[in-house]
Every structure is written in C-alpha cells, then in structure tokens.
N, C-alpha and C positions, 0 to 999 in steps of 0.2 A: 437540572442539577442545581442544588442550592446548599450553601453553608450557613443559612440562617437558623435560628433556634427552632426546634420542632414545633412548638406552640404557634409561633408567628407564621411558620410555613403552612401548618394545617389550616389556620384561619384564612390565609390567602387562597389556598386551594378551594376551600368551601365558598368563599366570597366570589371567586372568579369562575366556579364551576368547572375546574380543570379535571379532565378525565384521563389524560395521558400520564404515564409514570414519571415521577420526579425522584432522582437519586439524592440522598442526603450525604453530604461529605463534611469532613471536619477541617477547620482552619482554611488556609489559602492554597491547599495542595492543588485543587482543580484550577484555580486562577493561574498558578504558576505553570501547570502542565500545558494549558491551552492558551496562555498569554492573554487572559482576560484583563481588559483595561477599562471597561465600562459596561453598562447594562442597557438593553439586553445584548448578549454576546452569543455567537454560535461558533462551532468548530466542526470541521468535516474530517473524518479519519478514514484512511484507506484500509485494505484488508490486513495490513501489517501493524495497524494501530498508529501509524504515523499521521501527524497533523498535516493535511494538505491545503487547508484553508481555514482562516479565522476572520471574524468580522461581525457586522450586524446581520442578524438572520434575514432581514428583509432586503439585504443588498445582493444576495446570490440567487440566481435563477435556476430553474430545473435544468436548463441546457448547460449551465456552468457546472452543476453538480454531476451531470452525466459525463461531461468532458473530463472532469477531475478524477472520476472513478472509472474511466473507460478501460483501463488496464487491470482492473480488479479481477482476480481469478475466481469468478463465480460462474458456475454452470448449474442449471436447474436439474432437479431429479427427474427421472423418467416415470410417468404414471404406470401403474400395474405392478402387482406383487411378483410377477415373473421376472421383473428387472431388479429384484432386491440386491443381488450381488453387484450389479453395475452401479446402483445407487450408493452402495457402501463405498465403492471406489471413488465415485464423484464427490461424496461428502468428505472423504479423506484427502481430496485433491490429488489423487494418484491417477493423473490423466493418461499416463503412458499405458498402464494396465487397463484403464477404462476404455481407451481407444481399441485395444485388442479385443476386449470382451464385446464391445459394440459391433465391431466388424465381424466377429464370429456370429453374433446374433443376426446380423444382416445377411450373413451367408445362408442362414436357415429361413429367415423371413425378410426378404429384400424390400418388401413394401411396407414394413413397419415404420409408420410416420414418426413415432416417438423416438425410435432408434436413429432414424435419419436426422431428426432435429438435434439430438444429443451429439451425434457425430459432427454435424455442422457447427454447433456451439463450441465444441472443444477445438475444432480446427480454426474457427474464427478467433478464439482466444489466443491461440498460438500465433496466428498471423498478425494480430494486433500488437502483441508483445514484440515480435520480431521487427515489425515496422517501427515501433517506438524505440527499440534498441538501436536500430540503424539511424533513425533521425537524431537521436542523442549523440551518437558518435560523429555524425556529420557536423553537428553544432559544437563539437569539442567537449561535450559532457561525457567523457569516457568512463568515469566512475559510475554514472547513472546507467550507461549502456551495459557495463559489465555486471552491474547488480541485477539487471533484467535477465541477462544470459545465465547468471547463477540461479535465479529463481526458476527459469525454464528447465534447467538441469534437475531441479528438485521436483517440479510439477510433472515432468515427463520422463522420470527416471527409468532407465532401461530401454528407452525407445530411440529411434533414429533422430527424432526431434531434439532429444537431450544431447546426442552426439554432435548434431549440427551446432547447437548453442555452445557446447564446449569448444568446438573448433573456432567459432567466431570469437569467443572470449580469448583464446590463445593468440589469435591474430591481433586483437586489440592490445594485448599485453606486450607484444613485440613492436608495436607502433611507436617510433621515437616521439611523435607529437603527443602521445598520451601520457608521457612520463610524469609531468607535473600534476595533472589532474588525478592520475592514479595514486600518486603519492599523497595527495590531499584526501582522496577517497579512503585510503587505508587508515590514515590518521583519524578520519571522521568516524570510523567504526567504533573506536573507543568512546567517543562522545555519544554516539547513537545508543551504545549499550548502557551507558550511564543514564541516558534519558529514559530508556525503557525501565530501568531499575528505580526511577524516581529521584535520582541524584542529579538535579538540574544544575547545581553549583559546579559539579565536576564536569558535566556536559558543556556548560558555558566556558569553562576553563580550556577544555580541549578545542572547542570551536574558535576561541580567540587565537589559539596557536595556529590553527589551520589558516585563519585569515592573515595572520602575520607572516607565515611562511609561504602560503600559496594564494596570495591576495587576488590574483587575476584569473583564478579558475572558477568554473561553475560550482564546484564543491564549496569553495569559500563563499560563494553567493548564497548557498543554502545555509551555511553556518551563520551568515549575517542575518538571514531571515529569522532563524531561531532566536538570535540575540535581540532582534527588533521586537519580537513577540514577548520576550522575557527581559525587558529593560531594567527590571529591578534586581537582576542577578549581578 
C-alpha cells in the first residue's frame, strides 16, 4: 500500500521487480488507519477488519501471526460438487446450519473424510472461541468475553451452541465484578463504529473518555493502544 505519486510508484515497482499487488491510496488515510509511523510498516487485521498488530514487517513471526489470528472464524470449503450447499453455508459463516447439513451428510456417508474434517474444523473453531471467552473473563476482560459470545450467537444461530453462548453472556452481565469493564465496553462500541467509518478523530475522542472514566479496565487498555498507534489525533 502506498500514497506516493503513481509515476514514482511505477518506477519503484519496475526497478525492484515487485510482483505482488500494491494498493494506491490518497493522502494519509492509510497511515492514520494503521498507525504508520515509519517505513517499512506492517499491519495485521483480523476477520472483522480490526488492527491486531502493527510494526516492522520483519519483527513478527509466523507463530505470532498464527496466535493473533487463532480465533478467526475461518473454515475451509469441502472438495466436491456434491457439497455445494454446505460450502455455501460455510462461506456465509452460517455454521449452525452447516453443522446440521454436515451431520446429515455423515448419516448417509459416515466415512466421508471431507465431511469429517469440516465437522471437526467447525467444532474446533467453536471450542477455541469458548476457551478464549472463558480465559478473557477469568482475566477480567469481560467486554472481550461478551464480544466473543455475541459473535458465537451469530456464527451458530439457531443451534445449541448459540444458546450456550447466550446463557454464558447473561451470566457475565449479572456478575458484579464485570460492571466497570462492561460499562467501558459499551462506551467503546461508539468509538469502534467511528473507527470503521473512518472517523478517527471521533474514535479517539470516545476512547479518551473511556480511559478517563474506566482507566483501570482492559477496555481502557485497548483504547490506549489505539491512541498510541494514532498519536497525531
């Protein structure tokens, strides 16, 4: 990604023999979005488009990338045209219906390795997210935990897994120890929405309020991380 003049960028691509795509952006929008402070700079985004890491591209390992994206809701499609309907559900991340369709398929073909793998992948995704939500709650990051439970209710809509996630969310919401962090988390949503819309000044304003009112919470820590990446705001 570059905001340099087209001619200069084209000459650089030709000189360096660059074969990978380069996005052309205007002004400093990308710098502000990803907190670029020097060159070269890298940014890692999760499935929701949130920045989960920034820094020098050479400073992050494959293991770190895998860990940062561990909870990404990605399940591979199933080979074979006969699984077209299931693949459509997987692509739409409608894992509740995908699970039912896969189990139905296994009822007819119990030895279908592709279906078995898809079943295990979806179950593995579910377990990873539940484990992450539980770990966050134990660490006092109740907002992060509830966010995962909310995501599970969407991914597994209509299934027992979604009902379980909803029950866990309600339990956290009633926990007196979660009051401050959940208050911060609810306030953070306005800043997050502004950030997605590209209004970083508004996002920064909201995050400063979060830090001022809920300074000792994990949510305030995430707000500070944003402000640290966008020190010019």
